[in-house]
C-alpha positions in Angstrom: -40.3 132.1 -180.4 -42.6 134.7 -181.9 -45.7 132.6 -181.5 -45.2 132.6 -177.8 -44.9 136.3 -177.5 -48.0 136.9 -179.5 -49.6 134.6 -177.0 -52.3 133.3 -179.3 -54.1 130.6 -177.4 -54.5 127.2 -178.9 -57.4 126.6 -181.2 -60.6 124.7 -180.5 -60.8 123.9 -184.1 -63.4 122.5 -186.3 -61.5 119.3 -186.7 -60.9 118.6 -183.0 -58.1 116.2 -182.0 -59.3 113.5 -179.7 -55.9 113.2 -177.8 -52.5 111.6 -178.0 -51.5 108.1 -177.3 -48.7 107.0 -175.0 -46.3 106.8 -177.9 -47.0 110.4 -178.7 -49.2 109.4 -181.7 -52.5 111.1 -182.0 -55.5 108.9 -181.1 -57.4 110.5 -183.9 -59.0 113.7 -185.1 -62.6 114.6 -184.7 -64.7 115.1 -187.8 -65.6 118.6 -188.8 -68.8 119.9 -187.1 -71.5 121.5 -189.1 -71.5 125.2 -188.5 -73.6 128.0 -189.8 -72.1 130.0 -192.7 -71.0 133.4 -191.6 -70.3 136.9 -193.0 -67.8 139.2 -191.3 -66.9 142.8 -191.4 -64.6 145.1 -189.3 -63.1 148.5 -188.8 -61.0 150.2 -186.2 -62.7 151.9 -183.3 -63.1 155.7 -183.6 -63.8 158.3 -181.0 -67.5 158.7 -180.2 -68.4 155.4 -181.8 -71.6 153.6 -180.7 -73.0 150.2 -181.4 -75.8 151.8 -183.5 -73.3 153.7 -185.6 -71.2 150.7 -186.4 -74.3 148.5 -187.2 -75.6 151.2 -189.5 -72.3 151.4 -191.3 -72.3 147.6 -191.6 -75.7 147.6 -193.3 -74.5 150.3 -195.6 -71.5 148.2 -196.6 -68.9 150.6 -195.2 -67.0 148.1 -193.2 -64.1 145.9 -194.4 -65.4 142.3 -195.1 -63.6 139.1 -194.3 -64.3 135.4 -194.0 -64.9 134.5 -190.3 -64.2 130.8 -190.9 -60.5 131.7 -191.7 -58.0 133.2 -189.4 -58.2 136.9 -189.5 -55.7 139.4 -188.0 -57.0 142.7 -186.7 -54.3 145.4 -186.5 -53.0 146.4 -183.1 -54.3 149.9 -182.2 -54.8 152.1 -179.2 -58.5 152.1 -179.6 -59.4 148.5 -180.6 -61.5 147.0 -183.5 -65.2 146.6 -184.2 -66.2 143.2 -185.7 -69.6 142.3 -187.0 -70.5 138.6 -187.4 -73.8 137.7 -189.3 -75.2 134.3 -189.9 -76.3 133.5 -193.4 -79.5 131.7 -194.4 -80.9 129.2 -193.8 -81.2 130.5 -190.3 -81.4 128.3 -187.2 -83.1 129.9 -184.2 -82.2 127.1 -181.8 -79.8 127.7 -178.9 -76.4 128.8 -180.4 -72.9 129.6 -179.3 -70.4 132.0 -181.0 -66.8 130.9 -180.5 -63.6 132.9 -181.0 -60.5 130.9 -181.5 -57.7 131.3 -180.5 -58.7 133.3 -177.5 -57.1 136.8 -177.4 -55.5 137.9 -174.1 -57.5 141.2 -174.4 -61.1 141.6 -173.5 -63.8 141.1 -176.2 -67.1 143.0 -175.6 -70.3 141.6 -177.1 -73.3 143.9 -177.9 -76.5 142.0 -178.1 -80.1 143.2 -177.8 -79.0 146.4 -176.1 -76.9 144.7 -173.5 -73.1 144.1 -173.3 -71.1 141.1 -172.1 -67.4 140.9 -171.6 -65.5 137.8 -172.7 -61.9 137.2 -171.4 -59.7 134.2 -170.6 -59.3 135.3 -167.0 -63.0 136.3 -166.4 -64.5 134.2 -163.6 -67.8 136.1 -163.4 -69.6 134.6 -166.4 -71.7 131.5 -165.7 -70.3 129.5 -168.7 -66.9 129.6 -170.3 -65.3 128.1 -173.4 -62.3 126.0 -173.0 -59.4 126.9 -175.3 -61.5 129.6 -176.9 -63.9 132.5 -176.0 -67.5 131.5 -176.2 -70.7 133.7 -176.2 -74.0 132.0 -175.6 -76.5 133.7 -178.0 -79.8 134.5 -176.2 -82.7 132.5 -177.4 -84.7 135.7 -177.9 -82.2 137.0 -180.4 -83.2 136.1 -184.0 -80.6 134.2 -186.0 -80.6 136.8 -188.7 -79.5 139.5 -186.3 -75.8 140.5 -186.6 -73.6 140.1 -183.5 -71.4 143.1 -182.8 -68.1 142.6 -181.1 -65.5 145.1 -179.9 -61.9 143.8 -179.5 -60.3 146.0 -176.8 -56.7 147.2 -177.2 -54.0 144.8 -176.3 -50.4 145.2 -175.2 -49.3 142.1 -177.1 -49.1 141.3 -180.8 -52.5 140.7 -182.3 -53.0 137.1 -183.0 -55.3 136.0 -185.9 -58.7 134.6 -184.8 -61.6 132.8 -186.5 -65.2 132.7 -185.6 -67.7 129.8 -185.5 -71.4 129.7 -184.8 -72.6 126.3 -183.5 -75.7 124.8 -182.0 -75.4 124.2 -178.2 -75.1 120.4 -178.6 -72.3 120.7 -181.2 -70.5 123.2 -179.0 -70.7 120.9 -176.0 -69.3 117.9 -178.0 -66.4 119.9 -179.4 -65.7 121.5 -176.0 -65.5 118.0 -174.4 -63.2 116.7 -177.1 -60.8 119.6 -176.6 -60.8 119.1 -172.9 -59.8 115.5 -173.3 -57.1 116.4 -175.7 -55.7 119.3 -173.7 -55.8 117.4 -170.4 -53.9 114.5 -171.9 -51.2 116.8 -173.3 -50.8 118.7 -170.0 -50.8 115.5 -168.0 -48.0 114.1 -170.1 -45.9 117.2 -169.7 -46.4 117.4 -165.9 -45.7 113.7 -165.5 -42.4 114.2 -167.3 -41.6 117.2 -165.1 -42.3 115.2 -161.9 -40.2 112.3 -163.2 -37.3 114.6 -164.0 -37.4 116.2 -160.5 -37.4 112.8 -158.8 -34.3 111.8 -160.9 -32.6 115.1 -160.2 -33.0 114.5 -156.5 -32.0 110.9 -156.6 -29.1 111.2 -159.0 -28.1 114.7 -158.0 -27.8 115.6 -161.6 -28.8 119.2 -162.5 -29.5 118.2 -166.1 -32.8 116.8 -165.0 -33.6 120.0 -163.1 -33.0 122.1 -166.2 -35.2 119.8 -168.2 -37.9 120.0 -165.6 -37.7 123.8 -165.6 -37.9 124.0 -169.4 -41.0 121.7 -169.7 -42.7 123.3 -166.7 -42.3 126.8 -168.3 -43.6 125.6 -171.6 -46.6 124.0 -169.9 -47.2 127.3 -168.2 -47.0 129.1 -171.5 -49.5 126.8 -173.1 -51.7 126.9 -170.1 -52.0 130.6 -170.3 -52.4 130.8 -174.1 -55.2 128.2 -174.1 -56.8 129.5 -170.9 -56.5 126.0 -169.4 -55.2 127.6 -166.2 -58.2 129.8 -165.9 -60.9 127.4 -167.2 -61.2 124.5 -166.2 -58.6 124.8 -163.5 -60.1 128.0 -162.1 -56.9 129.5 -160.9 -58.4 132.9 -160.2 -55.2 134.1 -158.5 -53.6 134.3 -161.9 -56.2 136.8 -163.1 -54.6 139.9 -164.6 -51.1 138.4 -164.6 -51.1 136.8 -168.0 -49.3 139.8 -169.7 -46.5 139.6 -167.2 -46.3 135.9 -166.5 -46.5 134.8 -170.2 -43.4 136.6 -171.5 -41.5 135.8 -168.3 -42.3 132.1 -168.8 -41.2 132.3 -172.4 -37.8 133.9 -171.5 -37.3 131.4 -168.7 -38.1 128.4 -170.9 -35.4 129.5 -173.4 -32.9 130.0 -170.5 -33.7 126.5 -169.1 -33.6 125.0 -172.6 -30.2 126.5 -173.1 -28.8 125.2 -169.8 -30.4 121.8 -170.4 -29.1 121.5 -173.9 -25.5 122.3 -173.0 -25.3 119.4 -170.5 -27.7 117.0 -172.3 -25.9 117.3 -175.7 -22.4 117.4 -174.1 -21.4 120.6 -175.8 -18.2 120.7 -173.7 -17.1 117.6 -175.7 -18.7 118.0 -179.1 -19.1 121.7 -179.6 -17.1 123.6 -177.0 -17.0 126.9 -179.0 -20.8 127.2 -178.9 -21.0 126.9 -175.1 -20.2 130.5 -174.6 -22.9 132.0 -176.8 -25.5 129.6 -175.4 -24.5 130.4 -171.8 -24.8 134.1 -172.7 -28.2 133.4 -174.1 -29.4 131.8 -170.9 -28.0 134.6 -168.8 -29.6 137.2 -171.1 -33.0 135.6 -170.9 -32.8 135.6 -167.1 -31.9 139.3 -167.1 -35.0 139.9 -169.3 -37.2 138.2 -166.8 -35.8 140.4 -164.0 -36.3 143.5 -166.1 -39.8 142.4 -167.0 -40.7 141.9 -163.3 -39.0 145.1 -162.1 -42.2 147.2 -162.6 -39.9 150.0 -163.9 -41.5 151.3 -167.1 -38.3 151.8 -169.1 -36.9 148.4 -168.2 -40.2 146.6 -169.0 -40.3 148.3 -172.4 -36.7 147.5 -173.2 -37.3 143.8 -172.2 -40.4 143.7 -174.4 -38.5 145.1 -177.4 -35.5 142.7 -176.9 -37.5 139.5 -176.2 -38.6 138.7 -179.8 -35.1 139.2 -181.4 -33.4 137.2 -178.7 -36.0 134.4 -179.1 -35.3 134.1 -182.8 -31.5 134.2 -182.3 -31.7 131.8 -179.4 -33.9 129.2 -181.3 -31.5 129.3 -184.2 -28.5 129.0 -182.0 -29.8 126.0 -180.1 -30.7 124.3 -183.4 -27.3 124.9 -184.9 -25.5 123.8 -181.7 -27.6 120.6 -181.5 -27.0 119.9 -185.2 -23.2 120.3 -184.8 -23.1 118.1 -181.7 -25.2 115.4 -183.5 -22.9 115.5 -186.5 -19.9 115.1 -184.2 -21.3 112.0 -182.5 -23.5 113.2 -179.7 -26.3 110.6 -179.3 -28.4 112.8 -177.1 -28.3 115.6 -179.6 -30.4 113.6 -181.9 -33.0 113.2 -179.2 -32.9 117.0 -178.7 -33.3 117.7 -182.4 -36.2 115.2 -182.6 -38.1 117.0 -179.9 -37.0 120.6 -180.6 -37.3 120.8 -184.4 -41.1 120.2 -184.6 -41.7 123.0 -182.1 -39.4 125.3 -184.0 -41.3 124.5 -187.2 -44.6 125.2 -185.5 -43.2 128.5 -184.1 -42.2 129.5 -187.6 -45.6 128.7 -189.0 -47.6 130.4 -186.3 -45.3 133.5 -186.6 -46.2 133.5 -190.3 -49.9 133.5 -189.3 -49.4 136.6 -187.1 -48.3 138.3 -190.4 -51.5 137.2 -192.1 -50.2 134.0 -193.9 -51.7 130.5 -193.8 -55.2 131.5 -192.6 -56.5 128.0 -193.3 -54.1 126.3 -190.9 -56.2 126.9 -187.8 -54.9 123.6 -186.2 -51.4 124.9 -185.6 -52.1 126.1 -182.1 -53.5 122.7 -181.0 -50.4 121.2 -182.6 -48.2 123.4 -180.3 -49.9 121.8 -177.2 -49.4 118.3 -178.7 -45.9 119.2 -179.7 -45.0 120.1 -176.1 -46.2 116.7 -175.0 -44.3 115.0 -177.8 -41.1 116.9 -177.0 -41.5 116.1 -173.3 -41.6 112.4 -174.0 -38.8 112.4 -176.6 -36.5 114.3 -174.3 -37.5 112.0 -171.4 -36.5 109.0 -173.5 -33.3 110.8 -174.3 -32.6 111.3 -170.6 -33.4 107.7 -169.9 -31.0 106.7 -172.7 -28.4 109.0 -171.2 -28.8 107.6 -167.7 -28.4 104.0 -169.1 -25.3 105.0 -171.0 -23.8 106.8 -168.0 -24.5 103.7 -165.9 -22.9 101.5 -168.5 -19.9 103.7 -168.6 -19.7 103.8 -164.8 -19.9 100.0 -164.7 -17.1 99.7 -167.3 -15.0 102.1 -165.3 -15.7 100.1 -162.1 -14.6 96.9 -163.8 -11.4 98.5 -165.0 -10.8 99.9 -161.5 -11.4 96.6 -159.8 -9.5 94.3 -162.2 -5.8 93.8 -162.8 -5.0 95.2 -166.2 -2.7 92.3 -167.1 -4.4 89.2 -165.8 -8.0 90.5 -165.6 -8.6 89.0 -162.2 -9.4 91.3 -159.2 -6.7 93.6 -158.1 -5.5 93.7 -154.5 -7.8 96.6 -153.4 -11.0 95.2 -155.0 -10.2 91.7 -153.7 -9.6 92.9 -150.2 -12.9 94.9 -150.2 -14.9 91.9 -151.4 -13.2 89.4 -149.2 -13.8 91.7 -146.2 -17.5 91.9 -147.1 -17.7 88.2 -147.4 -16.2 87.6 -144.0 -18.5 90.1 -142.2 -21.8 89.2 -144.0 -24.0 86.2 -143.4 -24.0 83.5 -140.7 -20.7 81.9 -139.4 -19.4 79.3 -141.9 -16.1 77.8 -142.9 -14.1 80.0 -145.3 -10.7 79.0 -146.7 -8.0 81.4 -148.0 -5.4 80.2 -150.5 -2.2 82.2 -150.9 -0.4 81.3 -154.2 3.1 82.2 -155.2 4.8 81.2 -158.5 8.1 79.3 -158.0 11.3 80.6 -159.7 9.4 83.5 -161.4 12.3 85.9 -161.1 14.5 83.3 -162.9 12.0 83.1 -165.7 12.0 86.9 -166.1 15.8 87.1 -166.0 16.3 84.3 -168.7 13.3 84.9 -171.0 12.4 88.5 -170.5 9.5 90.4 -168.9 7.2 89.8 -171.9 7.4 86.1 -171.4 6.8 86.6 -167.7 3.7 88.6 -168.4 2.4 85.9 -170.7 3.1 83.3 -168.0 1.1 85.4 -165.5 -1.8 85.6 -167.9 -1.8 81.8 -168.5 -1.6 81.0 -164.8 -4.5 83.4 -164.0 -6.6 81.8 -166.7 -5.8 78.3 -165.4 -6.6 79.3 -161.8 -9.9 80.9 -162.8 -10.9 77.9 -164.8 -10.3 75.6 -161.9 -12.1 77.6 -159.3 -15.9 78.1 -158.9 -17.5 81.3 -160.2 -18.3 82.3 -156.6 -14.7 82.0 -155.4 -12.8 85.3 -155.1 -9.6 85.2 -157.2 -7.2 88.1 -157.1 -3.7 89.2 -157.9 -2.1 90.2 -154.6 1.1 91.6 -156.1 3.8 90.6 -158.6 3.6 86.8 -159.0 1.3 86.3 -155.9 -2.4 85.4 -156.2 -5.0 84.9 -153.5 -8.3 83.0 -153.6 -11.1 83.0 -151.0 -13.3 79.9 -151.0 -16.7 80.4 -149.2 -18.2 77.4 -147.4 -15.2 75.2 -147.8 -13.9 72.8 -145.1 -10.2 72.3 -144.6 -10.0 69.0 -146.4 -11.9 70.4 -149.4 -9.6 73.4 -149.4 -6.6 71.1 -149.6 -8.0 69.2 -152.5 -8.8 72.4 -154.4 -5.3 73.8 -153.7 -3.8 70.5 -154.9 -5.7 70.7 -158.2 -4.5 74.3 -158.7 -1.0 73.2 -158.1 -1.2 70.4 -160.6 -3.0 72.6 -163.2 -0.3 75.2 -163.1 2.4 72.6 -163.4 0.7 71.0 -166.4 0.9 74.3 -168.3 4.5 73.3 -169.0 5.9 76.8 -169.0 9.8 76.5 -169.1 11.6 78.6 -166.6 15.3 78.5 -167.8 15.5 75.2 -169.7 13.3 72.2 -170.5 14.2 70.5 -167.2 12.5 73.2 -165.0 8.9 74.1 -165.4 7.0 76.9 -163.8 5.1 75.7 -160.7 3.3 77.3 -157.7 3.4 77.0 -154.0 0.2 77.4 -152.0 -0.6 78.2 -148.4 -4.0 77.4 -147.0 -5.6 79.0 -143.9 -9.2 78.5 -142.5 -11.1 81.3 -140.9 -11.2 81.3 -137.1 -13.1 83.4 -134.6 -12.0 87.0 -134.7 -10.3 86.7 -138.1 -10.3 89.5 -140.6 -8.8 89.6 -144.1 -5.4 90.8 -142.8 -5.0 88.0 -140.3 -6.3 85.4 -142.6 -3.9 86.4 -145.4 -1.0 86.5 -142.9 -1.6 82.9 -141.8 -2.0 81.7 -145.4 1.2 83.6 -146.3 3.1 81.8 -143.6 1.8 78.4 -144.8 2.9 79.3 -148.3 6.5 79.9 -147.0 6.3 76.5 -145.4 5.5 75.1 -148.8 8.4 76.9 -150.3 10.8 75.7 -147.6 9.6 72.1 -148.1 10.6 72.0 -151.8 8.0 74.2 -153.7 5.3 73.0 -156.0 3.2 71.9 -153.1 0.4 72.8 -150.7 0.7 73.5 -147.0 -2.1 74.0 -144.5 -1.4 76.5 -141.7 -0.5 74.6 -138.4 -3.3 76.3 -136.4 -5.9 74.6 -138.5 -5.1 70.9 -138.0 -5.0 69.1 -134.6 -1.6 68.7 -132.9 -1.8 64.9 -133.2 -2.2 64.8 -137.0 -0.4 68.0 -138.0 2.6 66.2 -139.4 0.5 63.8 -141.4 -1.8 66.4 -142.9 0.4 69.4 -143.3 2.2 68.7 -146.6 0.7 67.5 -149.9 3.5 67.1 -152.3 2.9 67.3 -156.1 5.5 65.2 -158.0 7.4 67.4 -160.5 7.0 64.8 -163.2 3.3 64.3 -162.7 2.5 65.9 -166.0 4.1 62.9 -167.7 1.5 60.5 -166.1 
């Protein structure tokens, strides 16, 4: 992104933006402040130049004129540029401030009344500083009609266009405060999204959130350097003198993180697999440029500087194309990426055009880049939240499929055993009944009517059992034609009544086995939990009771002998369901 390499700090523009709302809408834009009309002139610095020589040439009309209220680009040179700013009548001799927006990374020297003052983003010696711009407090003893001479020192970066404004002290303070509110809100949003992403990366152990956090953090660092927000008001003096190295490194890292994030976020492996290789190569190439830039080896640093801009343009285009392809092929998250990435890409193109001298009236583009970063952070955070919800929904669906029998849609043996074991071990001691159910003559039904009929019979039986049981009861298919049901908080007598209803319900389905005289029925064994029981022992006793029901004629319920007293065992053991009860 060319704008980021030029490192033109964001503008403290005449129409100041008041901030952004939580929904990434702007709270509003400040009205234009009245400013003194200015004349401007400039030329490149020559050997043996002095302030008096330049001012004499200005008065003689030998300098190149320009409109200071519009963005003006001064060519990059090894010597720098002289700039003269002169207020036009009517003159105001009250306390005034000359501002330079966006703030260049190089030093600007001001010549006033025989004295000089250096203005720089990372200068911590001056008593007052502009926020998001360079500011020079004009001495009260200096007449308003006196021209102000500036010298733009040589810079190693591309020369960003700047504009000048001369305001009263009160107007300057108001505009400065509005910009601080706006910039603080934008940076707070970006950092909040970074912290959220890091928390989710740790909790979910998903590197996608980490790549997103790295990308937004690098972009925040870039804007913090360009605006001077890290220097003033944050007063991070330890960053002084590092902007020319940290800025391009942060730009390259932001593209690397954006590439890694985009690959996982937009699911390129699924929707655009052929584009994964060039995007991965872009990420690796950007990391290598950072290492070259930080190597302190002159040749490597120069090569990195030459390659950075072309790779940025190629990378931005590649990410846009990959996201568009993924979105067209059905990637929901790719639309979130495009919604956040495209505005920044458009702003990058416009600010790059400004570096070439175009669009001098659009001095708000740099503020828009700060707001665009906050907007993108929130949009991508919404996309990550949507992705997390979709992954959770898919995981829940997979869990349901894994826990339920594919044919009957009741719990399969594994899931039923896990849940039954948890029910037995949790909570206070209470009566729990287990029913072991086995279809009678099911093999005969399969042999005479086929397995498809047998499958339909299993489905019908499972639906009938589920309709008869409570929602809290655990019903599962134990294997083949066998079902199990765990009834929590159920006494023996209640369990026998429930089992009897199940037996009658299945018989009333009137599913023929081999001919109309024999209908499908079920035999049920009942066991009540005792001290020391686990799922295995409880199922074993219920299974024994089910075999007793089979031996006593099928289509009946049998309670395990250990549950009833020895005196009443014969009277309470068998509950016979008449085979022709469905006729009643």
